[in-house]
VMD Tcl script that draws the C-alpha trace (Angstrom):
set ca {
  {0.01 0.08 0.00}
  {1.30 3.37 -0.96}
  {2.23 5.51 2.06}
  {1.69 9.08 3.00}
  {4.33 11.81 2.12}
  {7.48 11.39 4.41}
  {7.90 14.75 5.60}
  {4.51 16.52 5.15}
  {4.39 20.30 6.23}
  {2.22 21.40 9.27}
  {-0.22 23.05 6.80}
  {-0.55 19.88 5.07}
  {-1.17 17.89 7.90}
  {-3.96 20.42 9.19}
  {-5.32 20.28 5.63}
  {-5.64 16.53 5.88}
  {-7.06 16.44 9.36}
  {-9.84 18.88 8.24}
  {-10.65 16.61 5.23}
  {-10.74 13.45 7.19}
  {-12.86 14.87 9.77}
  {-15.24 16.26 7.34}
  {-15.38 12.91 5.51}
  {-15.92 11.15 8.91}
  {-18.70 13.52 9.62}
  {-20.69 13.81 6.54}
  {-19.50 10.89 4.30}
  {-22.39 11.09 1.81}
  {-21.75 14.77 0.93}
  {-21.11 16.04 -2.21}
  {-17.50 16.76 -3.29}
  {-18.75 20.58 -3.84}
  {-20.20 20.65 -0.10}
  {-17.20 18.96 1.13}
  {-15.02 21.48 -0.61}
  {-16.96 24.31 0.95}
  {-17.08 22.98 4.30}
  {-13.06 22.54 4.57}
  {-12.44 26.04 2.92}
  {-10.64 25.14 -0.30}
  {-11.48 24.86 -4.12}
  {-12.93 22.01 -5.77}
  {-9.66 21.23 -7.75}
  {-7.54 21.23 -4.63}
  {-9.84 18.90 -2.77}
  {-9.70 16.50 -5.69}
  {-6.09 16.33 -5.42}
  {-6.02 15.78 -1.81}
  {-8.75 13.08 -2.19}
  {-6.34 11.32 -4.68}
  {-3.63 11.79 -2.46}
  {-5.52 10.34 0.65}
  {-6.61 7.46 -1.62}
  {-3.30 6.54 -2.74}
  {-2.06 6.75 0.95}
  {-4.76 4.18 1.91}
  {-6.77 6.81 4.15}
  {-9.84 7.05 2.05}
  {-11.72 4.39 -0.06}
  {-13.36 5.56 -3.40}
  {-16.21 3.84 -4.72}
  {-18.84 4.48 -7.55}
  {-22.13 5.98 -6.58}
  {-25.09 5.09 -8.64}
  {-27.63 7.88 -9.66}
  {-28.39 10.45 -12.00}
  {-26.29 13.30 -10.53}
  {-22.84 13.21 -12.24}
  {-21.42 15.55 -9.62}
  {-21.96 12.80 -7.07}
  {-20.40 10.18 -9.06}
  {-17.92 8.82 -6.34}
  {-18.53 8.35 -2.61}
  {-15.59 8.51 -0.28}
  {-15.27 6.52 3.11}
  {-12.52 6.58 5.73}
  {-10.64 3.39 5.69}
  {-9.37 1.87 9.14}
  {-6.05 3.45 8.56}
  {-7.73 6.58 7.71}
  {-9.53 6.64 10.75}
  {-6.29 6.02 12.69}
  {-4.76 8.77 10.98}
  {-7.73 11.10 11.76}
  {-7.17 10.17 15.53}
  {-3.69 10.91 15.46}
  {-4.07 14.16 13.83}
  {-6.86 15.04 16.28}
  {-4.10 14.49 19.12}
  {-1.60 16.36 17.30}
  {-4.09 19.47 16.60}
  {-5.30 19.77 19.79}
  {-1.82 19.19 21.53}
  {-0.63 22.01 19.41}
  {-3.63 24.38 20.02}
  {-3.36 23.83 23.63}
  {0.30 24.62 23.48}
  {-0.29 27.79 21.90}
  {-2.84 28.85 24.19}
  {-0.68 27.94 27.42}
  {2.26 30.07 25.83}
  {-0.25 33.04 25.16}
  {-1.62 32.68 28.65}
  {1.92 32.46 30.13}
  {2.98 35.62 28.21}
  {0.14 37.64 29.40}
  {-0.07 36.42 33.00}
  {3.16 34.76 33.91}
  {1.58 31.54 34.37}
  {0.25 28.23 32.51}
  {-3.50 28.01 32.04}
  {-3.53 24.75 33.53}
  {-6.17 23.60 31.36}
  {-6.38 19.85 30.32}
  {-7.43 19.18 26.40}
  {-10.81 17.30 27.29}
  {-11.30 16.28 23.80}
  {-7.60 15.01 23.60}
  {-8.44 11.67 22.50}
  {-5.99 9.38 25.05}
  {-7.38 11.93 28.07}
  {-10.89 10.89 26.78}
  {-10.19 7.24 26.83}
  {-8.61 7.52 30.43}
  {-11.84 9.42 31.56}
  {-13.90 6.41 30.64}
  {-12.14 3.92 32.47}
  {-11.49 6.42 35.63}
  {-13.74 6.21 38.63}
  {-16.68 8.55 38.40}
  {-18.51 10.37 41.54}
  {-21.01 8.73 43.25}
  {-23.55 10.01 45.79}
  {-22.96 7.58 48.73}
  {-21.35 8.42 51.88}
  {-18.93 6.18 53.71}
  {-20.03 3.20 55.55}
  {-19.35 4.93 58.91}
  {-21.41 7.91 57.72}
  {-24.23 5.80 56.26}
  {-24.72 4.12 59.90}
  {-24.96 7.36 61.62}
  {-27.27 8.85 58.82}
  {-29.51 5.69 59.28}
  {-30.27 6.59 62.71}
  {-30.78 10.41 62.17}
  {-32.79 9.70 59.09}
  {-35.13 7.46 61.22}
  {-36.68 10.63 62.58}
  {-37.34 12.44 59.37}
  {-40.31 12.69 57.45}
  {-40.40 10.15 54.84}
  {-41.27 9.33 51.42}
  {-42.15 5.73 50.17}
  {-40.66 5.70 46.68}
  {-42.53 3.96 43.71}
  {-40.67 1.34 41.76}
  {-40.10 3.81 39.15}
  {-38.55 6.35 41.79}
  {-36.33 3.38 43.02}
  {-34.78 2.73 39.76}
  {-34.05 6.49 39.28}
  {-32.79 6.91 42.58}
  {-30.29 3.84 42.43}
  {-28.73 5.28 39.20}
  {-28.67 8.69 40.75}
  {-26.53 7.33 43.91}
  {-24.31 5.05 41.90}
  {-23.27 7.52 39.10}
  {-25.32 6.31 36.30}
  {-27.12 9.59 35.98}
  {-23.88 11.63 36.42}
  {-23.59 14.86 36.58}
  {-26.92 14.83 38.33}
  {-26.69 15.37 42.10}
  {-30.24 14.45 42.80}
  {-33.69 15.31 41.62}
  {-34.01 18.24 39.03}
  {-34.73 21.50 40.60}
  {-37.28 23.59 38.85}
  {-34.86 25.74 36.99}
  {-33.14 22.30 35.65}
  {-36.37 20.88 35.00}
  {-37.51 23.56 32.71}
  {-34.15 23.81 30.99}
  {-34.36 19.78 30.30}
  {-37.98 20.00 29.13}
  {-37.49 22.98 26.93}
  {-34.12 22.26 25.32}
  {-32.65 19.17 26.62}
  {-30.17 21.20 28.87}
  {-29.53 21.65 32.61}
  {-29.47 25.47 33.97}
  {-25.91 25.46 33.52}
  {-26.07 24.33 29.86}
  {-24.95 20.52 30.37}
  {-26.90 18.20 27.87}
  {-29.47 16.05 29.60}
  {-32.62 15.00 27.92}
  {-34.86 13.27 30.39}
  {-36.54 15.03 33.65}
  {-35.61 13.05 36.63}
  {-37.99 14.26 39.14}
  {-39.53 13.20 42.33}
  {-43.46 13.41 41.98}
  {-45.48 13.21 45.17}
  {-49.02 14.02 46.06}
  {-50.48 17.55 47.22}
  {-50.94 16.58 50.67}
  {-47.21 15.35 51.21}
  {-45.79 18.30 49.48}
  {-47.94 20.65 51.44}
  {-46.45 19.42 54.59}
  {-43.15 20.00 53.71}
  {-40.80 23.04 54.15}
  {-38.33 24.33 51.59}
  {-34.79 23.29 52.92}
  {-36.35 20.34 54.85}
  {-34.71 16.86 54.91}
  {-36.90 13.88 53.99}
  {-35.94 10.11 54.22}
  {-36.61 8.31 50.96}
  {-37.53 4.66 51.68}
  {-38.17 1.62 49.34}
  {-41.47 -0.33 49.55}
  {-40.31 -2.51 52.51}
  {-39.49 0.89 54.64}
  {-35.72 0.53 54.16}
  {-34.11 4.03 54.41}
  {-32.06 4.43 50.89}
  {-31.14 8.10 50.94}
  {-31.99 11.51 52.19}
  {-32.86 14.63 50.30}
  {-32.99 18.25 50.92}
  {-36.01 19.77 49.50}
  {-34.85 22.86 47.38}
  {-37.58 23.12 45.04}
  {-41.35 22.25 44.95}
  {-43.82 23.27 42.18}
  {-46.52 22.23 39.88}
  {-45.44 21.20 36.47}
  {-47.35 21.74 33.24}
  {-47.60 17.90 32.39}
  {-49.11 18.54 29.00}
  {-45.94 20.73 28.14}
  {-43.86 18.14 29.54}
  {-45.46 15.53 27.57}
  {-45.41 17.50 24.29}
  {-41.78 18.33 24.55}
  {-40.35 15.38 25.96}
  {-42.49 12.50 24.17}
  {-43.56 14.34 21.22}
  {-47.28 14.49 21.86}
  {-49.77 14.62 24.81}
  {-51.22 11.27 24.01}
  {-52.24 8.85 26.65}
  {-51.32 6.05 24.30}
  {-47.94 6.64 25.12}
  {-47.14 4.94 28.33}
  {-44.85 7.55 29.88}
  {-47.65 10.10 29.07}
  {-50.28 7.98 30.70}
  {-48.17 7.61 33.60}
  {-47.67 11.53 33.61}
  {-51.42 12.06 33.86}
  {-52.91 9.17 35.52}
  {-50.24 7.61 38.00}
  {-47.63 10.36 38.76}
  {-48.04 12.82 41.70}
  {-49.37 16.32 41.18}
  {-46.33 18.13 42.65}
  {-42.66 17.63 41.98}
  {-39.87 18.19 44.35}
  {-36.28 18.60 43.61}
  {-32.96 18.74 45.47}
  {-29.76 16.86 46.10}
  {-29.69 13.40 47.50}
  {-27.40 11.66 49.94}
  {-27.06 7.98 49.28}
  {-26.88 5.73 52.17}
  {-27.38 2.24 50.48}
  {-28.23 0.94 47.34}
  {-31.54 -0.87 46.93}
  {-31.43 -4.69 47.62}
  {-31.84 -6.85 44.47}
  {-32.22 -10.62 45.36}
  {-32.02 -11.74 41.83}
  {-29.22 -12.29 39.39}
  {-26.71 -10.33 42.02}
  {-23.66 -11.55 40.06}
  {-24.97 -9.72 36.88}
  {-25.43 -6.44 38.47}
  {-22.80 -3.76 38.27}
  {-22.55 -0.11 39.20}
  {-20.86 2.25 36.59}
  {-17.44 2.02 38.92}
  {-17.57 -1.75 39.10}
  {-17.78 -2.02 35.20}
  {-15.08 0.69 34.83}
  {-12.95 -1.35 37.19}
  {-13.68 -4.52 35.34}
  {-12.75 -2.78 31.75}
  {-9.60 -1.65 33.21}
  {-8.66 -5.02 34.71}
  {-9.44 -6.71 31.38}
  {-7.38 -4.07 29.57}
  {-10.61 -2.95 27.36}
  {-10.02 0.36 25.94}
  {-13.07 0.22 23.59}
  {-16.49 -0.94 24.74}
  {-19.51 -0.93 22.55}
  {-22.78 -1.25 24.50}
  {-25.85 -3.20 23.28}
  {-28.96 -1.90 24.83}
  {-32.07 -4.37 24.93}
  {-35.38 -5.15 26.64}
  {-36.22 -8.19 24.56}
  {-34.87 -11.72 24.47}
  {-31.82 -12.14 22.18}
  {-32.46 -13.87 18.80}
  {-30.03 -14.94 16.15}
  {-30.59 -11.61 14.27}
  {-29.23 -9.86 17.47}
  {-26.52 -11.89 17.61}
  {-25.29 -11.28 14.14}
  {-25.93 -7.42 14.72}
  {-23.80 -7.38 17.96}
  {-21.09 -9.13 16.11}
  {-21.01 -6.93 13.47}
  {-21.22 -3.71 15.72}
  {-18.38 -4.99 17.64}
  {-15.97 -5.64 14.53}
  {-17.20 -2.43 13.07}
  {-15.96 -0.25 16.14}
  {-13.15 -2.80 16.77}
  {-14.31 -2.82 20.41}
  {-15.14 -5.39 22.91}
  {-19.17 -5.86 23.57}
  {-20.99 -5.25 26.67}
  {-24.72 -6.89 26.60}
  {-26.31 -4.35 28.69}
  {-30.15 -5.07 28.92}
  {-32.92 -3.23 31.02}
  {-33.90 -5.05 34.08}
  {-36.00 -1.97 35.71}
  {-39.31 -0.89 34.10}
  {-39.87 -1.30 30.37}
  {-42.84 -1.12 28.24}
  {-46.08 -2.60 29.55}
  {-46.64 -6.13 28.09}
  {-42.96 -6.99 27.67}
  {-41.31 -10.22 28.48}
  {-40.62 -10.01 32.24}
  {-36.91 -9.45 33.13}
  {-36.51 -12.95 35.01}
  {-37.37 -14.78 31.96}
  {-34.92 -12.39 29.51}
  {-32.04 -12.73 31.68}
  {-32.51 -16.57 31.66}
  {-32.48 -16.22 27.99}
  {-29.32 -14.00 27.80}
  {-27.61 -16.50 30.08}
  {-28.73 -19.37 27.71}
  {-26.89 -17.71 24.73}
  {-24.00 -16.06 26.38}
  {-21.74 -18.96 25.37}
  {-22.50 -17.96 21.71}
  {-20.04 -15.19 21.93}
  {-16.49 -15.06 22.51}
  {-15.85 -14.93 26.52}
  {-12.66 -13.04 25.87}
  {-14.31 -9.83 24.29}
  {-17.99 -10.18 25.79}
  {-19.42 -9.28 28.83}
  {-23.01 -8.93 30.06}
  {-24.38 -6.82 32.97}
  {-27.70 -5.77 34.14}
  {-29.13 -2.09 34.03}
  {-31.87 -1.20 36.59}
  {-33.20 1.60 34.57}
  {-36.90 2.77 34.39}
  {-37.18 3.21 30.66}
  {-39.62 6.13 29.38}
  {-39.76 5.05 25.72}
  {-39.14 8.41 24.90}
  {-37.43 7.53 21.20}
  {-35.00 10.16 20.14}
  {-34.39 11.55 23.77}
  {-34.22 8.38 25.25}
  {-31.46 7.33 22.94}
  {-29.55 10.46 23.74}
  {-30.17 9.71 27.55}
  {-29.08 5.72 26.98}
  {-25.95 7.08 25.42}
  {-25.21 9.49 28.41}
  {-25.90 6.50 30.92}
  {-23.66 4.24 28.85}
  {-20.85 6.83 28.97}
  {-21.08 7.19 32.81}
  {-20.72 2.98 32.79}
  {-17.28 3.53 30.83}
  {-18.58 2.51 27.46}
  {-17.13 4.16 24.31}
  {-19.54 3.14 21.65}
  {-23.27 2.61 21.76}
  {-25.58 0.55 19.39}
  {-28.62 2.66 18.59}
  {-31.65 0.89 16.92}
  {-33.92 1.65 14.34}
  {-37.01 3.27 16.08}
  {-34.96 3.07 19.31}
  {-36.95 3.04 22.51}
  {-40.21 3.72 20.52}
  {-43.37 2.97 22.30}
  {-45.36 1.66 19.17}
  {-48.48 3.40 17.88}
  {-50.28 6.56 18.97}
  {-54.12 7.23 19.15}
  {-54.20 7.69 15.55}
  {-52.66 4.17 14.85}
  {-49.45 5.75 13.54}
  {-45.61 5.32 15.15}
  {-44.82 7.82 17.58}
  {-41.44 8.59 16.01}
  {-39.83 7.96 12.64}
  {-37.57 4.84 12.16}
  {-34.37 7.07 12.03}
  {-35.39 9.97 14.37}
  {-33.25 8.50 17.16}
  {-30.25 7.94 15.08}
  {-30.49 11.72 14.00}
  {-30.75 13.34 17.33}
  {-27.97 11.03 18.74}
  {-25.64 12.00 15.82}
  {-26.58 15.68 16.39}
  {-25.12 15.41 19.91}
  {-22.69 12.66 19.49}
  {-19.57 14.58 20.57}
  {-21.15 16.40 23.42}
  {-22.44 12.91 24.70}
  {-18.79 11.55 24.40}
  {-19.71 8.20 22.91}
  {-19.80 7.05 19.36}
  {-22.98 5.73 17.86}
  {-22.75 2.34 15.91}
  {-26.12 2.49 13.55}
  {-28.28 -0.54 13.96}
  {-28.44 -2.63 10.92}
  {-31.96 -4.29 10.16}
  {-30.88 -7.99 9.93}
  {-32.90 -10.36 7.69}
  {-31.99 -14.06 6.99}
  {-31.19 -14.73 3.47}
  {-32.32 -18.39 3.00}
  {-30.09 -19.36 -0.16}
  {-26.77 -18.18 1.84}
  {-28.03 -19.52 5.19}
  {-27.04 -16.08 6.90}
  {-28.10 -12.89 8.33}
  {-27.40 -9.69 6.25}
  {-28.26 -6.19 6.66}
  {-31.54 -5.73 4.73}
  {-30.28 -2.37 2.93}
  {-27.07 -4.14 1.76}
  {-28.71 -7.07 -0.18}
  {-27.91 -6.21 -3.74}
  {-29.64 -9.15 -5.02}
  {-32.77 -8.94 -3.05}
  {-35.19 -9.81 -6.00}
  {-33.24 -13.20 -6.56}
  {-32.98 -14.35 -2.93}
  {-35.58 -15.52 -0.58}
  {-35.47 -13.25 2.49}
  {-37.07 -14.41 5.98}
  {-37.84 -12.65 8.94}
  {-40.55 -13.11 11.88}
  {-41.84 -10.00 13.63}
  {-42.41 -9.66 17.15}
  {-46.14 -9.96 16.72}
  {-45.82 -13.04 14.60}
  {-43.21 -14.61 17.45}
  {-46.01 -13.91 20.10}
  {-48.49 -15.68 18.03}
  {-46.37 -18.60 17.51}
  {-45.60 -18.88 21.06}
  {-49.26 -18.43 22.29}
  {-50.39 -21.06 19.72}
  {-47.46 -23.57 20.27}
  {-46.34 -23.28 16.75}
  {-42.78 -23.91 15.51}
  {-40.18 -21.31 15.79}
  {-37.49 -22.24 13.16}
  {-33.75 -22.33 14.49}
  {-32.73 -19.95 11.79}
  {-34.93 -17.22 13.68}
  {-33.86 -18.16 17.39}
  {-31.64 -20.35 19.58}
  {-33.48 -23.52 20.79}
  {-32.29 -22.46 24.61}
  {-34.17 -19.31 23.92}
  {-37.45 -20.74 22.50}
  {-37.32 -23.28 25.49}
  {-37.28 -20.45 28.11}
  {-39.82 -18.27 26.24}
  {-42.14 -21.52 26.23}
  {-41.61 -22.13 29.96}
  {-43.03 -18.44 30.70}
  {-45.53 -18.39 27.97}
  {-47.16 -21.58 27.50}
  {-50.06 -21.82 24.81}
  {-52.79 -19.67 25.31}
  {-55.21 -22.61 26.26}
  {-53.06 -23.32 29.16}
  {-52.48 -19.69 30.51}
  {-54.44 -17.90 33.05}
  {-56.58 -14.87 31.87}
  {-58.97 -12.23 33.22}
  {-62.44 -11.31 31.79}
  {-63.28 -7.78 32.95}
  {-67.01 -6.80 32.54}
  {-67.84 -3.21 32.52}
  {-71.03 -1.16 32.24}
  {-73.62 0.87 33.97}
  {-75.19 -0.28 37.23}
  {-77.93 -2.77 36.35}
  {-76.78 -3.27 32.83}
  {-76.25 -7.22 33.36}
  {-72.69 -7.43 34.16}
  {-73.13 -9.56 37.55}
  {-75.49 -11.94 35.91}
  {-73.57 -12.56 32.68}
  {-70.24 -12.93 34.65}
  {-72.09 -15.55 36.98}
  {-73.33 -17.32 33.82}
  {-69.81 -17.35 32.26}
  {-68.45 -18.58 35.59}
  {-70.62 -21.67 35.59}
  {-69.92 -22.38 31.99}
  {-66.03 -22.31 32.41}
  {-66.46 -24.45 35.53}
  {-68.39 -26.98 33.72}
  {-65.49 -27.15 31.12}
  {-62.93 -27.66 33.82}
  {-59.20 -27.57 33.62}
  {-58.39 -24.24 35.43}
  {-59.94 -22.84 38.56}
  {-62.39 -19.84 38.08}
  {-62.77 -16.91 40.58}
  {-65.71 -14.21 40.32}
  {-64.62 -10.90 41.70}
  {-68.13 -9.21 41.42}
  {-68.19 -5.44 42.25}
  {-70.72 -6.03 45.25}
  {-68.92 -8.88 46.50}
  {-65.39 -7.10 46.34}
  {-66.97 -3.90 48.04}
  {-68.22 -6.28 50.85}
  {-65.03 -8.34 51.55}
  {-62.23 -6.41 50.15}
  {-63.05 -2.51 50.03}
  {-65.67 -2.24 52.76}
  {-64.04 1.04 54.11}
  {-64.19 2.86 50.79}
  {-66.63 5.41 49.64}
  {-67.70 6.10 46.28}
  {-65.39 9.38 45.51}
  {-63.30 9.20 42.14}
  {-60.25 8.59 44.52}
  {-61.97 5.62 46.28}
  {-63.47 4.05 42.95}
  {-60.21 4.04 41.58}
  {-58.64 2.28 44.58}
  {-61.27 -0.29 44.67}
  {-60.91 -1.14 40.78}
  {-57.01 -1.40 41.47}
  {-57.64 -3.57 44.17}
  {-59.69 -5.92 42.07}
  {-57.00 -5.78 39.32}
  {-54.38 -6.68 41.71}
  {-56.26 -9.83 42.98}
  {-57.13 -10.65 39.05}
  {-53.39 -10.24 38.13}
  {-52.33 -12.84 40.86}
  {-54.93 -15.22 39.74}
  {-53.96 -14.95 36.04}
  {-50.14 -15.07 37.01}
  {-50.82 -18.52 38.71}
  {-52.62 -20.14 35.90}
  {-56.47 -19.26 37.04}
  {-59.28 -17.47 35.35}
  {-60.72 -14.16 36.96}
  {-64.00 -12.77 36.20}
  {-64.24 -9.35 37.14}
  {-67.75 -7.64 37.23}
  {-67.56 -3.89 38.60}
  {-68.91 -0.68 37.02}
  {-65.44 0.60 36.35}
  {-66.26 3.97 34.89}
  {-62.71 5.53 34.03}
  {-60.82 4.60 31.22}
  {-57.55 5.42 32.84}
  {-57.91 3.03 35.65}
  {-59.36 0.24 33.48}
  {-55.84 0.77 31.38}
  {-54.04 0.37 34.53}
  {-55.60 -2.79 35.32}
  {-55.00 -4.23 31.84}
  {-51.26 -3.18 32.08}
  {-51.04 -5.08 35.23}
  {-52.83 -8.16 33.99}
  {-51.26 -8.28 30.69}
  {-47.89 -8.95 32.33}
  {-49.20 -12.53 33.00}
  {-51.93 -13.46 30.63}
  {-54.48 -11.88 28.51}
  {-57.06 -9.41 29.46}
  {-60.44 -9.46 28.12}
  {-62.63 -6.26 28.36}
  {-65.93 -7.05 27.81}
  {-68.40 -3.79 27.49}
  {-71.96 -4.67 28.54}
  {-73.39 -1.81 26.34}
  {-76.89 -1.53 27.95}
  {-78.13 1.95 27.55}
  {-78.58 4.22 30.59}
  {-82.32 4.48 29.92}
  {-82.83 0.66 29.92}
  {-80.61 0.30 33.14}
  {-82.74 2.93 34.94}
  {-85.86 1.22 33.63}
  {-84.92 -2.05 35.20}
  {-83.60 -0.41 38.79}
  {-83.81 -3.60 40.79}
  {-82.14 -1.77 43.75}
  {-83.97 1.58 43.33}
  {-80.61 3.23 43.07}
  {-81.29 5.50 40.04}
  {-84.45 6.81 41.85}
  {-82.23 7.70 45.00}
  {-79.76 9.33 42.51}
  {-82.40 11.30 40.72}
  {-83.55 12.60 44.03}
  {-79.92 13.73 45.00}
  {-79.81 11.20 47.73}
  {-76.82 9.42 46.12}
  {-74.21 11.54 45.17}
  {-71.46 10.83 42.22}
  {-73.63 8.09 40.69}
  {-72.23 6.67 37.46}
  {-74.31 7.94 34.51}
  {-76.54 10.34 36.60}
  {-74.01 12.83 38.41}
  {-70.64 11.13 37.38}
  {-69.38 10.15 34.03}
  {-68.86 6.92 32.33}
  {-66.05 6.50 29.92}
  {-67.27 4.21 27.01}
  {-64.60 1.72 26.23}
  {-63.35 2.58 22.73}
  {-61.94 -0.66 21.70}
  {-63.03 -3.39 23.94}
  {-62.39 -7.02 23.00}
  {-66.20 -7.60 23.04}
  {-69.19 -5.47 23.45}
  {-72.61 -7.11 24.28}
  {-76.18 -5.90 23.98}
  {-78.42 -7.31 26.57}
  {-81.51 -5.55 25.82}
  {-84.00 -8.35 24.21}
  {-81.22 -10.88 24.58}
  {-81.17 -13.72 27.27}
  {-78.17 -13.98 29.61}
  {-77.38 -17.44 28.21}
  {-76.57 -16.08 24.71}
  {-74.63 -13.19 26.26}
  {-72.37 -15.62 27.92}
  {-72.23 -17.90 24.83}
  {-70.80 -14.74 22.98}
  {-67.92 -14.28 25.48}
  {-67.27 -17.99 25.24}
  {-67.15 -17.70 21.59}
  {-64.63 -14.77 22.03}
  {-62.34 -16.78 24.30}
  {-62.36 -19.60 22.00}
  {-61.56 -17.28 18.97}
  {-58.46 -15.83 21.13}
  {-57.20 -19.30 21.71}
  {-57.93 -18.91 25.66}
  {-60.35 -22.02 25.83}
  {-60.22 -25.29 23.74}
  {-62.74 -25.15 20.84}
}
mol new
graphics top color blue
foreach p $ca { graphics top sphere $p radius 0.5 }
foreach p [lrange $ca 0 end-1] q [lrange $ca 1 end] { graphics top cylinder $p $q radius 0.2 }
display resetview
């Protein structure tokens, strides 16, 4: 291979540096655009490109298309990338030396600045320890005693995930939950008040009553759900956020179909608290303890192993063969070691539980070279925020010591919005990450959509298959995989590993063997309880699984006798029913629920809780309010009309009619047996009972 000129001038090296940097930044730009960006004539650029190609720094290939001005494409070679890095080091070192000399001339002292973007310094920073928020062991023991007398806040599962990553440095540079000023900056322009890039609001949401009991400057204890004190927090800010604005700016739309927007409006507290956190102890995890590493533990591991480049793979799904090929290619492309870094905190409702996923990961880990691959679990509560989430994930992986990060197609996308369209474009996340890549301090590796080419018996990137019209391209979508698992159909070995399929089948047996919940909703007197009783008898007659009826009146008597009929108490009653039904479903039984359940947000909460374990079948008993009032067997409508019953559904309190129930049944002029049979047919059609 030809070599570079023996003694190039400083001016020549600076020009080569600018050209290589520009080609790295914008490889698809035209020659004219590249010449303009570098600041030289088109003729001089052509001469420089020829010399760079002869030196082996640049690979030239012909580009198909009608524009003759873009006949050729230029890409950095491995040698070119190494030369660019060398020139970057040299350029920055010289500029800092010039600045130091000028500083000394003007002040008589050196500047003392360290070139942050100097490549070798950056590598050292990636492996050096980062700040944590924990106090020493001795101080923690003292703080525990003092914190026992403080006002306490019991953290939600999402808040526990956030607190853990605050304390162990995963959310560095954050020192606690965001202040109002930081929050506003993050929401509006992805930056903290001091200008630091940070795309995701990390806030402590609490109820109005709890917030009103606190004073600014007060210390509070933060406890897990078992009452263990994890940290203390000094409350410096307290405010009521504009959640619709937060939804629009952070998630792109104020649409409850987005799980994080739904959380904002229907689960999160009304008031946000901000302030610095002092860590006492990390949350206790009893599962997969050997697989859980803090950022500093991973950095120490990389130092010990001599890993200077590490590419992280983010996943919330089981690994299949396409993922393996993708990660192999990413590691080769980056010339880096591989960290499989799955999220085991909170993901999208309906995802495979993390216990099953980790068993799947461990089952295929020996398919990877042990000397260059590691796996660690990340206790992160995902927001499914697409582009912003990709940037957030990059910053988190940078804190964990990684130098490269795989950003997927529709990275961290939540699926469809209320109009049935994708929330984000397929490459929005990659575009936003690329825009901030240098500031994040971690290199992006583009996700390649891998498909199986049958004739060549191998996975290939879909957009790189030149003969796609002449070969058989195979792929199985997530929806199709779930269908095959539910129906016990074959999953071919070209798609997944037998070990992974075995684990998935253990957790997801055929639907006819799974537990499920039938959830009736409708006005009082609509016929819910009657149909539910008939359905229960029919299912018990069939046998095979235990059947439990959770009727509204029965639950009110035995589970929620202390509750009234305010919206808050109605929600709590339905959530209790949902919790019991989820436990029945999880353990393979059939739960039949028949409350009024007037609020769509609460029904959605119950659906998400149950669908972790089995099917949720919403049945709208669509009897009109006029017919229900005509029946009025209990005389409740009469009392409601007279004002003797307050907040009565359909009279003085609203009922959110289900928009997309699995089944809607009419009861007027239809006998009960026919209605119950409609439900049975639906269950059979869904594969939940045998035909």
